[in-house]
VEXTI-650774 format. One record per residue (C-alpha): x, y, z; chain. Coordinates in steps of 0.2 Angstrom, whole numbers, plus 5000, padded with zeros to 4 digits. Last residue first. Layout:
REM VEXTI-650774
+------+------+------+------+
!   xx !   yy !   zz ! unit !
+------+------+------+------+
!    X !    Y !    Z !    A !
...
+------+------+------+------+
END
This chain:
REM VEXTI-650774
+------+------+------+------+
!   xx !   yy !   zz ! unit !
+------+------+------+------+
! 5088 ! 4937 ! 4853 !    A !
! 5080 ! 4923 ! 4861 !    A !
! 5067 ! 4928 ! 4874 !    A !
! 5067 ! 4922 ! 4893 !    A !
! 5078 ! 4935 ! 4899 !    A !
! 5083 ! 4933 ! 4915 !    A !
! 5085 ! 4944 ! 4932 !    A !
! 5092 ! 4937 ! 4949 !    A !
! 5089 ! 4947 ! 4966 !    A !
! 5098 ! 4942 ! 4983 !    A !
! 5091 ! 4950 ! 4998 !    A !
! 5099 ! 4952 ! 5014 !    A !
! 5091 ! 4961 ! 5029 !    A !
! 5100 ! 4968 ! 5046 !    A !
! 5090 ! 4972 ! 5063 !    A !
! 5091 ! 4980 ! 5077 !    A !
! 5076 ! 4982 ! 5089 !    A !
! 5068 ! 4993 ! 5102 !    A !
! 5048 ! 4993 ! 5103 !    A !
! 5032 ! 4992 ! 5093 !    A !
! 5025 ! 5010 ! 5100 !    A !
! 5036 ! 5012 ! 5117 !    A !
! 5051 ! 5019 ! 5107 !    A !
! 5068 ! 5014 ! 5097 !    A !
! 5069 ! 5007 ! 5080 !    A !
! 5083 ! 5001 ! 5070 !    A !
! 5089 ! 4996 ! 5051 !    A !
! 5103 ! 4988 ! 5043 !    A !
! 5100 ! 4985 ! 5024 !    A !
! 5111 ! 4975 ! 5012 !    A !
! 5106 ! 4972 ! 4995 !    A !
! 5113 ! 4961 ! 4981 !    A !
! 5110 ! 4964 ! 4962 !    A !
! 5112 ! 4951 ! 4950 !    A !
! 5108 ! 4953 ! 4931 !    A !
! 5124 ! 4964 ! 4928 !    A !
! 5135 ! 4951 ! 4933 !    A !
! 5151 ! 4957 ! 4928 !    A !
! 5145 ! 4976 ! 4929 !    A !
! 5141 ! 4972 ! 4948 !    A !
! 5123 ! 4979 ! 4954 !    A !
! 5126 ! 4985 ! 4972 !    A !
! 5112 ! 4990 ! 4982 !    A !
! 5112 ! 4999 ! 4999 !    A !
! 5099 ! 5001 ! 5013 !    A !
! 5102 ! 5012 ! 5030 !    A !
! 5086 ! 5013 ! 5039 !    A !
! 5080 ! 5023 ! 5055 !    A !
! 5065 ! 5021 ! 5067 !    A !
! 5059 ! 5032 ! 5080 !    A !
! 5044 ! 5029 ! 5092 !    A !
! 5038 ! 5041 ! 5104 !    A !
! 5024 ! 5037 ! 5116 !    A !
! 5010 ! 5052 ! 5122 !    A !
! 5006 ! 5046 ! 5139 !    A !
! 4991 ! 5036 ! 5145 !    A !
! 4987 ! 5030 ! 5129 !    A !
! 4969 ! 5033 ! 5122 !    A !
! 4955 ! 5021 ! 5121 !    A !
! 4941 ! 5030 ! 5113 !    A !
! 4950 ! 5044 ! 5105 !    A !
! 4964 ! 5032 ! 5098 !    A !
! 4982 ! 5031 ! 5102 !    A !
! 4990 ! 5046 ! 5108 !    A !
! 5005 ! 5043 ! 5095 !    A !
! 5021 ! 5054 ! 5094 !    A !
! 5032 ! 5049 ! 5078 !    A !
! 5051 ! 5050 ! 5071 !    A !
! 5056 ! 5043 ! 5056 !    A !
! 5072 ! 5043 ! 5048 !    A !
! 5074 ! 5033 ! 5030 !    A !
! 5092 ! 5032 ! 5021 !    A !
! 5092 ! 5025 ! 5003 !    A !
! 5107 ! 5019 ! 4992 !    A !
! 5112 ! 5015 ! 4973 !    A !
! 5129 ! 5007 ! 4968 !    A !
! 5135 ! 5001 ! 4953 !    A !
! 5135 ! 5015 ! 4942 !    A !
! 5143 ! 5024 ! 4955 !    A !
! 5137 ! 5036 ! 4972 !    A !
! 5120 ! 5034 ! 4967 !    A !
! 5108 ! 5041 ! 4978 !    A !
! 5094 ! 5043 ! 4991 !    A !
! 5086 ! 5051 ! 5006 !    A !
! 5071 ! 5051 ! 5017 !    A !
! 5066 ! 5060 ! 5031 !    A !
! 5050 ! 5058 ! 5041 !    A !
! 5043 ! 5067 ! 5056 !    A !
! 5027 ! 5060 ! 5062 !    A !
! 5009 ! 5065 ! 5073 !    A !
! 5001 ! 5052 ! 5077 !    A !
! 4982 ! 5046 ! 5081 !    A !
! 4978 ! 5032 ! 5075 !    A !
! 4986 ! 5019 ! 5087 !    A !
! 4974 ! 5004 ! 5093 !    A !
! 4969 ! 4998 ! 5075 !    A !
! 4957 ! 4984 ! 5075 !    A !
! 4961 ! 4965 ! 5072 !    A !
! 4959 ! 4957 ! 5090 !    A !
! 4969 ! 4946 ! 5103 !    A !
! 4976 ! 4957 ! 5115 !    A !
! 4994 ! 4960 ! 5108 !    A !
! 4992 ! 4970 ! 5093 !    A !
! 5007 ! 4972 ! 5078 !    A !
! 4995 ! 4965 ! 5065 !    A !
! 4983 ! 4977 ! 5069 !    A !
! 4994 ! 4990 ! 5058 !    A !
! 5000 ! 5005 ! 5067 !    A !
! 4997 ! 5020 ! 5059 !    A !
! 5015 ! 5025 ! 5054 !    A !
! 5012 ! 5010 ! 5041 !    A !
! 5001 ! 5024 ! 5029 !    A !
! 4986 ! 5016 ! 5019 !    A !
! 4982 ! 4998 ! 5018 !    A !
! 4987 ! 4994 ! 5035 !    A !
! 4995 ! 4977 ! 5038 !    A !
! 4986 ! 4962 ! 5047 !    A !
! 4984 ! 4953 ! 5030 !    A !
! 4975 ! 4968 ! 5023 !    A !
! 4971 ! 4984 ! 5033 !    A !
! 4958 ! 4997 ! 5032 !    A !
! 4944 ! 4993 ! 5045 !    A !
! 4938 ! 4976 ! 5049 !    A !
! 4920 ! 4982 ! 5045 !    A !
! 4904 ! 4985 ! 5055 !    A !
! 4908 ! 4999 ! 5065 !    A !
! 4924 ! 5005 ! 5055 !    A !
! 4942 ! 5009 ! 5059 !    A !
! 4955 ! 5017 ! 5047 !    A !
! 4953 ! 5033 ! 5056 !    A !
! 4944 ! 5034 ! 5071 !    A !
! 4934 ! 5049 ! 5064 !    A !
! 4930 ! 5054 ! 5082 !    A !
! 4921 ! 5070 ! 5078 !    A !
! 4906 ! 5072 ! 5064 !    A !
! 4893 ! 5081 ! 5078 !    A !
! 4874 ! 5081 ! 5074 !    A !
! 4863 ! 5092 ! 5081 !    A !
! 4845 ! 5084 ! 5083 !    A !
! 4846 ! 5082 ! 5103 !    A !
! 4829 ! 5074 ! 5109 !    A !
! 4824 ! 5063 ! 5094 !    A !
! 4841 ! 5057 ! 5092 !    A !
! 4856 ! 5065 ! 5078 !    A !
! 4872 ! 5057 ! 5081 !    A !
! 4886 ! 5064 ! 5092 !    A !
! 4904 ! 5064 ! 5090 !    A !
! 4916 ! 5075 ! 5100 !    A !
! 4934 ! 5074 ! 5100 !    A !
! 4938 ! 5082 ! 5084 !    A !
! 4937 ! 5080 ! 5066 !    A !
! 4949 ! 5065 ! 5067 !    A !
! 4963 ! 5079 ! 5076 !    A !
! 4979 ! 5068 ! 5078 !    A !
! 4983 ! 5062 ! 5058 !    A !
! 4996 ! 5073 ! 5057 !    A !
! 5012 ! 5067 ! 5046 !    A !
! 5025 ! 5080 ! 5040 !    A !
! 5038 ! 5075 ! 5025 !    A !
! 5054 ! 5076 ! 5020 !    A !
! 5060 ! 5069 ! 5003 !    A !
! 5078 ! 5071 ! 4995 !    A !
! 5085 ! 5062 ! 4979 !    A !
! 5098 ! 5062 ! 4969 !    A !
! 5112 ! 5064 ! 4984 !    A !
! 5127 ! 5058 ! 4982 !    A !
! 5128 ! 5057 ! 4963 !    A !
! 5124 ! 5076 ! 4963 !    A !
! 5119 ! 5079 ! 4945 !    A !
! 5102 ! 5071 ! 4947 !    A !
! 5095 ! 5081 ! 4959 !    A !
! 5077 ! 5078 ! 4962 !    A !
! 5069 ! 5088 ! 4978 !    A !
! 5054 ! 5083 ! 4986 !    A !
! 5042 ! 5090 ! 5000 !    A !
! 5029 ! 5085 ! 5009 !    A !
! 5013 ! 5086 ! 5018 !    A !
! 5002 ! 5073 ! 5023 !    A !
! 4986 ! 5080 ! 5032 !    A !
! 4975 ! 5080 ! 5048 !    A !
! 4972 ! 5099 ! 5054 !    A !
! 4963 ! 5107 ! 5040 !    A !
! 4945 ! 5113 ! 5049 !    A !
! 4932 ! 5103 ! 5052 !    A !
! 4919 ! 5112 ! 5040 !    A !
! 4933 ! 5111 ! 5027 !    A !
! 4927 ! 5098 ! 5017 !    A !
! 4928 ! 5079 ! 5015 !    A !
! 4932 ! 5079 ! 5033 !    A !
! 4915 ! 5069 ! 5037 !    A !
! 4906 ! 5061 ! 5024 !    A !
! 4914 ! 5044 ! 5026 !    A !
! 4933 ! 5044 ! 5033 !    A !
! 4942 ! 5058 ! 5026 !    A !
! 4961 ! 5061 ! 5023 !    A !
! 4969 ! 5075 ! 5014 !    A !
! 4985 ! 5072 ! 5006 !    A !
! 4998 ! 5088 ! 5000 !    A !
! 5014 ! 5088 ! 4988 !    A !
! 5028 ! 5100 ! 4985 !    A !
! 5038 ! 5095 ! 4970 !    A !
! 5055 ! 5102 ! 4967 !    A !
! 5065 ! 5092 ! 4951 !    A !
! 5082 ! 5093 ! 4941 !    A !
! 5086 ! 5089 ! 4924 !    A !
! 5080 ! 5107 ! 4915 !    A !
! 5067 ! 5117 ! 4926 !    A !
! 5056 ! 5104 ! 4935 !    A !
! 5043 ! 5113 ! 4945 !    A !
! 5029 ! 5103 ! 4953 !    A !
! 5015 ! 5106 ! 4964 !    A !
! 5006 ! 5091 ! 4971 !    A !
! 4988 ! 5089 ! 4977 !    A !
! 4978 ! 5075 ! 4985 !    A !
! 4960 ! 5073 ! 4991 !    A !
! 4960 ! 5057 ! 5002 !    A !
! 4947 ! 5039 ! 5004 !    A !
! 4936 ! 5032 ! 5014 !    A !
! 4918 ! 5024 ! 5014 !    A !
! 4918 ! 5006 ! 5024 !    A !
! 4903 ! 4999 ! 5017 !    A !
! 4886 ! 5006 ! 5014 !    A !
! 4884 ! 5026 ! 5021 !    A !
! 4877 ! 5026 ! 5039 !    A !
! 4861 ! 5021 ! 5046 !    A !
! 4860 ! 5025 ! 5064 !    A !
! 4846 ! 5015 ! 5072 !    A !
! 4856 ! 4997 ! 5068 !    A !
! 4870 ! 4997 ! 5054 !    A !
! 4870 ! 4979 ! 5052 !    A !
! 4860 ! 4980 ! 5034 !    A !
! 4872 ! 4991 ! 5030 !    A !
! 4867 ! 5008 ! 5023 !    A !
! 4864 ! 5017 ! 5006 !    A !
! 4875 ! 5032 ! 4996 !    A !
! 4892 ! 5032 ! 4991 !    A !
! 4890 ! 5032 ! 4974 !    A !
! 4901 ! 5016 ! 4970 !    A !
! 4894 ! 5008 ! 4984 !    A !
! 4875 ! 5008 ! 4977 !    A !
! 4880 ! 5006 ! 4962 !    A !
! 4889 ! 4988 ! 4967 !    A !
! 4876 ! 4986 ! 4981 !    A !
! 4862 ! 4987 ! 4967 !    A !
! 4870 ! 4974 ! 4957 !    A !
! 4870 ! 4961 ! 4971 !    A !
! 4884 ! 4960 ! 4986 !    A !
! 4875 ! 4965 ! 4999 !    A !
! 4879 ! 4961 ! 5019 !    A !
! 4879 ! 4944 ! 5026 !    A !
! 4877 ! 4948 ! 5047 !    A !
! 4883 ! 4934 ! 5059 !    A !
! 4883 ! 4937 ! 5078 !    A !
! 4894 ! 4926 ! 5087 !    A !
! 4900 ! 4942 ! 5097 !    A !
! 4908 ! 4949 ! 5081 !    A !
! 4906 ! 4942 ! 5064 !    A !
! 4903 ! 4950 ! 5045 !    A !
! 4901 ! 4942 ! 5030 !    A !
! 4904 ! 4950 ! 5011 !    A !
! 4898 ! 4967 ! 5004 !    A !
! 4907 ! 4980 ! 5006 !    A !
! 4926 ! 4989 ! 5008 !    A !
! 4928 ! 5006 ! 4999 !    A !
! 4940 ! 5018 ! 4991 !    A !
! 4939 ! 5036 ! 4988 !    A !
! 4956 ! 5046 ! 4978 !    A !
! 4951 ! 5062 ! 4972 !    A !
! 4964 ! 5072 ! 4963 !    A !
! 4974 ! 5087 ! 4961 !    A !
! 4991 ! 5092 ! 4950 !    A !
! 5000 ! 5108 ! 4946 !    A !
! 5012 ! 5109 ! 4934 !    A !
! 5028 ! 5121 ! 4932 !    A !
! 5042 ! 5118 ! 4918 !    A !
! 5034 ! 5130 ! 4906 !    A !
! 5030 ! 5128 ! 4887 !    A !
! 5034 ! 5108 ! 4886 !    A !
! 5029 ! 5105 ! 4903 !    A !
! 5011 ! 5111 ! 4900 !    A !
! 5001 ! 5115 ! 4914 !    A !
! 4985 ! 5110 ! 4924 !    A !
! 4984 ! 5092 ! 4929 !    A !
! 4966 ! 5085 ! 4935 !    A !
! 4965 ! 5068 ! 4943 !    A !
! 4950 ! 5057 ! 4947 !    A !
! 4952 ! 5039 ! 4955 !    A !
! 4940 ! 5026 ! 4962 !    A !
! 4939 ! 5010 ! 4970 !    A !
! 4930 ! 4997 ! 4976 !    A !
! 4933 ! 4982 ! 4987 !    A !
! 4925 ! 4966 ! 4992 !    A !
! 4922 ! 4956 ! 5008 !    A !
! 4922 ! 4937 ! 5007 !    A !
! 4927 ! 4935 ! 5027 !    A !
! 4924 ! 4946 ! 5041 !    A !
! 4931 ! 4949 ! 5059 !    A !
! 4926 ! 4956 ! 5073 !    A !
! 4932 ! 4949 ! 5091 !    A !
! 4921 ! 4940 ! 5101 !    A !
! 4923 ! 4921 ! 5095 !    A !
! 4937 ! 4920 ! 5088 !    A !
! 4945 ! 4926 ! 5103 !    A !
! 4957 ! 4912 ! 5107 !    A !
! 4973 ! 4918 ! 5100 !    A !
! 4974 ! 4904 ! 5089 !    A !
! 4957 ! 4905 ! 5082 !    A !
! 4960 ! 4925 ! 5080 !    A !
! 4973 ! 4923 ! 5068 !    A !
! 4965 ! 4908 ! 5059 !    A !
! 4948 ! 4917 ! 5057 !    A !
! 4959 ! 4931 ! 5051 !    A !
! 4968 ! 4921 ! 5039 !    A !
! 4953 ! 4913 ! 5031 !    A !
! 4946 ! 4932 ! 5027 !    A !
! 4963 ! 4939 ! 5020 !    A !
! 4959 ! 4939 ! 5002 !    A !
! 4950 ! 4954 ! 5000 !    A !
! 4940 ! 4957 ! 4984 !    A !
! 4940 ! 4967 ! 4969 !    A !
! 4931 ! 4984 ! 4958 !    A !
! 4941 ! 4996 ! 4952 !    A !
! 4938 ! 5013 ! 4943 !    A !
! 4954 ! 5023 ! 4936 !    A !
! 4955 ! 5042 ! 4932 !    A !
! 4965 ! 5054 ! 4920 !    A !
! 4962 ! 5073 ! 4915 !    A !
! 4972 ! 5087 ! 4906 !    A !
! 4973 ! 5105 ! 4906 !    A !
! 4986 ! 5116 ! 4896 !    A !
! 4985 ! 5104 ! 4882 !    A !
! 4977 ! 5115 ! 4870 !    A !
! 4962 ! 5118 ! 4882 !    A !
! 4951 ! 5114 ! 4866 !    A !
! 4946 ! 5097 ! 4872 !    A !
! 4954 ! 5091 ! 4889 !    A !
! 4970 ! 5081 ! 4884 !    A !
! 4973 ! 5066 ! 4890 !    A !
! 4981 ! 5058 ! 4905 !    A !
! 4980 ! 5041 ! 4905 !    A !
! 4964 ! 5032 ! 4907 !    A !
! 4963 ! 5016 ! 4918 !    A !
! 4949 ! 5001 ! 4920 !    A !
! 4953 ! 4988 ! 4934 !    A !
! 4946 ! 4972 ! 4941 !    A !
! 4955 ! 4968 ! 4956 !    A !
! 4964 ! 4958 ! 4967 !    A !
! 4970 ! 4967 ! 4982 !    A !
! 4990 ! 4969 ! 4984 !    A !
! 4997 ! 4963 ! 4999 !    A !
! 5000 ! 4980 ! 5012 !    A !
! 5012 ! 4995 ! 5014 !    A !
! 5010 ! 5002 ! 4998 !    A !
! 4999 ! 5016 ! 5000 !    A !
! 4979 ! 5020 ! 4998 !    A !
! 4972 ! 5031 ! 5007 !    A !
! 4987 ! 5040 ! 5018 !    A !
! 5001 ! 5036 ! 5006 !    A !
! 5016 ! 5030 ! 5012 !    A !
! 5032 ! 5038 ! 5022 !    A !
! 5039 ! 5041 ! 5006 !    A !
! 5057 ! 5039 ! 5000 !    A !
! 5056 ! 5024 ! 4987 !    A !
! 5039 ! 5028 ! 4982 !    A !
! 5044 ! 5043 ! 4978 !    A !
! 5024 ! 5051 ! 4977 !    A !
! 5010 ! 5060 ! 4965 !    A !
! 5001 ! 5043 ! 4968 !    A !
! 5005 ! 5028 ! 4977 !    A !
! 5012 ! 5013 ! 4967 !    A !
! 5004 ! 4996 ! 4960 !    A !
! 5009 ! 4980 ! 4966 !    A !
! 4998 ! 4968 ! 4954 !    A !
! 4983 ! 4956 ! 4957 !    A !
! 4972 ! 4952 ! 4946 !    A !
! 4965 ! 4960 ! 4931 !    A !
! 4969 ! 4976 ! 4922 !    A !
! 4960 ! 4985 ! 4907 !    A !
! 4972 ! 5002 ! 4901 !    A !
! 4966 ! 5015 ! 4890 !    A !
! 4977 ! 5029 ! 4884 !    A !
! 4983 ! 5020 ! 4867 !    A !
! 4974 ! 5002 ! 4870 !    A !
! 4981 ! 4994 ! 4885 !    A !
! 4978 ! 4974 ! 4890 !    A !
! 4983 ! 4967 ! 4905 !    A !
! 4983 ! 4952 ! 4913 !    A !
! 4988 ! 4948 ! 4933 !    A !
! 4994 ! 4935 ! 4946 !    A !
! 5006 ! 4947 ! 4960 !    A !
! 5009 ! 4940 ! 4976 !    A !
! 5004 ! 4922 ! 4978 !    A !
! 5012 ! 4919 ! 4996 !    A !
! 5015 ! 4904 ! 5003 !    A !
! 5019 ! 4899 ! 5023 !    A !
! 5006 ! 4910 ! 5027 !    A !
! 5009 ! 4926 ! 5038 !    A !
! 5025 ! 4925 ! 5038 !    A !
! 5038 ! 4917 ! 5047 !    A !
! 5047 ! 4908 ! 5033 !    A !
! 5040 ! 4910 ! 5016 !    A !
! 5039 ! 4902 ! 5000 !    A !
! 5036 ! 4915 ! 4987 !    A !
! 5026 ! 4918 ! 4969 !    A !
! 5024 ! 4932 ! 4955 !    A !
! 5013 ! 4927 ! 4940 !    A !
! 5014 ! 4942 ! 4927 !    A !
! 5005 ! 4948 ! 4912 !    A !
! 5006 ! 4964 ! 4899 !    A !
! 4999 ! 4966 ! 4884 !    A !
! 4999 ! 4984 ! 4871 !    A !
! 4987 ! 4988 ! 4858 !    A !
! 4994 ! 5006 ! 4849 !    A !
! 5010 ! 4998 ! 4846 !    A !
! 5028 ! 5005 ! 4848 !    A !
! 5029 ! 5002 ! 4868 !    A !
! 5025 ! 4982 ! 4865 !    A !
! 5037 ! 4978 ! 4876 !    A !
! 5032 ! 4992 ! 4889 !    A !
! 5018 ! 4983 ! 4893 !    A !
! 5028 ! 4972 ! 4903 !    A !
! 5030 ! 4955 ! 4902 !    A !
! 5034 ! 4944 ! 4918 !    A !
! 5038 ! 4929 ! 4928 !    A !
! 5039 ! 4929 ! 4946 !    A !
! 5050 ! 4920 ! 4958 !    A !
! 5052 ! 4921 ! 4977 !    A !
! 5061 ! 4913 ! 4992 !    A !
! 5056 ! 4921 ! 5010 !    A !
! 5065 ! 4923 ! 5023 !    A !
! 5060 ! 4928 ! 5043 !    A !
! 5068 ! 4932 ! 5061 !    A !
! 5060 ! 4947 ! 5073 !    A !
! 5044 ! 4943 ! 5066 !    A !
! 5034 ! 4960 ! 5058 !    A !
! 5034 ! 4950 ! 5041 !    A !
! 5036 ! 4954 ! 5022 !    A !
! 5028 ! 4954 ! 5007 !    A !
! 5014 ! 4966 ! 5012 !    A !
! 5017 ! 4978 ! 4996 !    A !
! 5036 ! 4983 ! 5005 !    A !
! 5029 ! 4999 ! 5013 !    A !
! 5034 ! 4993 ! 5030 !    A !
! 5045 ! 4977 ! 5034 !    A !
! 5061 ! 4981 ! 5035 !    A !
! 5056 ! 4999 ! 5039 !    A !
! 5050 ! 4996 ! 5054 !    A !
! 5064 ! 4986 ! 5064 !    A !
! 5056 ! 4968 ! 5066 !    A !
! 5046 ! 4964 ! 5082 !    A !
! 5050 ! 4957 ! 5097 !    A !
! 5067 ! 4964 ! 5096 !    A !
! 5083 ! 4957 ! 5090 !    A !
! 5082 ! 4957 ! 5073 !    A !
! 5086 ! 4946 ! 5058 !    A !
! 5077 ! 4948 ! 5039 !    A !
! 5083 ! 4936 ! 5025 !    A !
! 5079 ! 4938 ! 5008 !    A !
! 5078 ! 4927 ! 4991 !    A !
! 5073 ! 4936 ! 4973 !    A !
! 5072 ! 4926 ! 4955 !    A !
! 5065 ! 4937 ! 4940 !    A !
! 5059 ! 4930 ! 4925 !    A !
! 5059 ! 4942 ! 4909 !    A !
! 5047 ! 4940 ! 4894 !    A !
! 5051 ! 4955 ! 4883 !    A !
! 5043 ! 4946 ! 4869 !    A !
! 5031 ! 4931 ! 4874 !    A !
! 5015 ! 4937 ! 4864 !    A !
! 5025 ! 4943 ! 4848 !    A !
! 5032 ! 4927 ! 4848 !    A !
! 5045 ! 4914 ! 4854 !    A !
! 5048 ! 4896 ! 4851 !    A !
! 5049 ! 4887 ! 4869 !    A !
! 5066 ! 4882 ! 4876 !    A !
! 5062 ! 4899 ! 4887 !    A !
! 5047 ! 4893 ! 4894 !    A !
! 5056 ! 4879 ! 4902 !    A !
! 5065 ! 4891 ! 4914 !    A !
! 5049 ! 4895 ! 4921 !    A !
! 5046 ! 4877 ! 4928 !    A !
! 5063 ! 4875 ! 4935 !    A !
! 5061 ! 4891 ! 4943 !    A !
! 5045 ! 4887 ! 4948 !    A !
! 5051 ! 4871 ! 4955 !    A !
! 5067 ! 4879 ! 4963 !    A !
! 5056 ! 4892 ! 4973 !    A !
! 5042 ! 4877 ! 4980 !    A !
! 5057 ! 4866 ! 4985 !    A !
! 5064 ! 4878 ! 4995 !    A !
! 5048 ! 4885 ! 5003 !    A !
! 5043 ! 4867 ! 5008 !    A !
! 5060 ! 4863 ! 5014 !    A !
! 5059 ! 4879 ! 5026 !    A !
! 5041 ! 4874 ! 5031 !    A !
! 5048 ! 4856 ! 5036 !    A !
! 5062 ! 4862 ! 5046 !    A !
! 5051 ! 4873 ! 5056 !    A !
! 5040 ! 4861 ! 5060 !    A !
! 5052 ! 4849 ! 5064 !    A !
+------+------+------+------+
END
């Protein structure tokens, strides 16, 4: 009965929003609604394992479920900034909702945002799906610090696109962004732990705030020579909010001083104890990409180096952990138009030894970084999914009733291939092999292997070009998230809401 109620609730929500949105089309079109589009989507996943295969639930901006069977009905209304592409001032907005079955919640406000741009400046407010930097988002295994695996975090975000450094004649450009936001999964954490009987012991939090700052440098001038180099620093943090563990409640600072302190990565948390650290959970990555684009093909090598707090920000502890990738674009080849090969290593984490300074032993060793975990905060997750790379096993898979990352020492090889055999068909393949050590504090008894495979095909018929039909088959085998085979069917409909 409960399942039937949830199914009907999802269907009513889906079609109710469709009908409400259709009424917009009848209104008089003006500049503010030019380019307005409605997108409808229905997706069902069926599998035979304890969990759905990895690539049916990962890197989908969190609108997915690790449960073996699930469904969502989705509708959204969007106006892209591109609708004003010929104007200095541009306006975009979107509302995107889904009714869900066997997800972490019965309905999801996936996106709700408003943005305004002037020339190269952009101000965006709300929750929006945003891609990884310097990677092929369809084929990559995901970013290390900020990826496409978890639900979008609502934020107020300012950006500036690449602009020329004065006097460099276009050979040196800069871009950056700065944002503050808030996590939305506090109530879900409480519900999740309460259902498992661990609410009074397991770490959890609510009303936690988010911060991100990014700066990229680009060297090269494509119109003169087709080789460019990009390098950037991407930093993020969670701070503020209320933290709970073992019946103890700690409220962290969220005033103007804390906003400034987390921006400069200074200060400390009120619950740090005798070994004060930087305020909040600070992390980030260095990103680099060397791109060669002669004619209509492309070759890109990229490197991402992850760090937690101050350790690993320099080469003091070596350069062992990384995401190293190679992307090839072959648009003249319809069978293989893009190829991505990546190697991921998070095994080192500054080494196996950690020691804070004491009165007797002054030397400090910054080892055991324990990626994605934190002493005070929940760790780098949102709604149970890793905000970074999904090959670091997300807490949603945990069986012990907590929300920590228990497998963050990983080595992996990942391959992604896509192509367009015809104007109507597009496909992609993902193949991933991982070796998993657990974490330094609780290592696995043996190195666990996990293999994941996905083949996905999308059909956009000429006779109904506003529709697309996607079918995917995926397979997992291993001892981390287990064995599973599954299929996923998705139907999408695009509808212009403007009179022509």
